[in-house]
N, C-alpha and C positions, 0 to 999 in steps of 0.2 A: 450464271447471269445475275443472280442476286448479289454475288460478291462484287461484281463490276459495278452495279448500281450504287452499292454502299461506298465503293471506293470513289466513284464520281461524287457522290454526296458530301463525302468527307473532303474531297479537293475542293469543292465548291464553298463549303463551309469555312475551310482554312483561308481561302481567297478573300471571303468576305470579312473574316475576323482581321486579317492583315490590312485590309483596305479601311476598316473601322479604326483600327490602332493609328494608322497614318492620318486619318481625318481628325480624330481626337487629339492626336500629338500636334498637329498644325494648329488647331484651335487653341490648345493650351499655350503653345508658343505665342500665339497672337495675343492672347489675354495677358500673359506674363510680360510681353513687350510693351503693351499698352500701360500696364501697372508701372514698369520701370520708368516709362517716359513720364508718367504723372509724378512719380517720385522725383525724378530729376528736375522737372519743372518747379515742384515745390521747394526743392533745395536751392534752385536758381532764384526763385522768388525771396527766399530767406536771405540769400547773399545780398540782394539788392537792398532789402530792408535794413540789414546790419550795416551796409556801407553807407546808406542814407543817414542812419542815426549817428554813425561815426562822423560823418561830414557835418551834420548839424551841430555836433559838439566842437568840432574844429572851427566852424564859422563863428560860433558863440565866443570862443576864446580868442579868435584872431580879428574878428570884425565887428560882431554884433555889440559886445560890451563897449568898444571905443565908439561907435556910432551912437549908442544911447547916451554915453557920458558926454558927448559933444552936443547933444541936443538939449534945448531948454527944458522940454517936458519930459526928458529921459525916455522918449519913445521914437520908434522908427517912422519915418515917412513912408508913403506909398511906393515912391520911387526906390527908396533903399530896400524895402520889402521885395519889390519886383527884381532888383538887381541881386539880392541875396538868393532869390529863387533860381535864377539863372546860374548863379555860382554853385548852388546845391546840385543842379542838374550836371553841370560840367565836371565838377569835382567827383561826384558819385560815379559817373560813367567811366571816368578814367580809372577808377578803383576796381571795376568789374572786369572779369576774365572775357576774352573773346569767346569762348565757348558758352558762357552764360549769356552773353548778349545774343549770340546766334540761336541758342535754344529758346530763349523768350521770344525772339523775333518770329521764329518759325511757328511758334505756339500762338502768334497774333496777340501777344500781350504788350499793351502799350506802356513801354519802359519808362518814358518820362512821367506819366501819370502815376505809375507804381511808386517812382522815386519821390514825386511831390506828396502823394498820399501817406507814404511812409515817414517822410520828414514832418508833415503836418501833424500826424498822429503822434509822433514822438515828442514834438514841441508841446502839443496840448496835454500830453500826459505829464510832461515835466512841469508845465504851468499849473496843472491841476494839483500836482503833488508839492507845489509851492517852491520848486528849485529855481 
């Protein structure tokens, strides 16, 4: 009788351990998936920032310098700045992969705001550095 009780106890203990391993495994998988998703979002944001910076440089070479040279005071008008902002958005979005756009949209990240802030930060840094 004692042997039967010990066997049942061992069987119950094994079942509990197997269940716990399954629960812990599922929890770890969830944590790793979330960490991977956050890593992917960070990489996508970096892709957007890099594309925006490249676009700023392209616009400077192809549009901004000519507009400034044509102006009396060598400065851009508000309308020209607004037009450049639209060009920055459209040109940058064209450079981004569909998967990046989809990932950021699913994470509820405002892609135009991200592009605009990355571009403005890059311009401010270049201006601060005297370039």
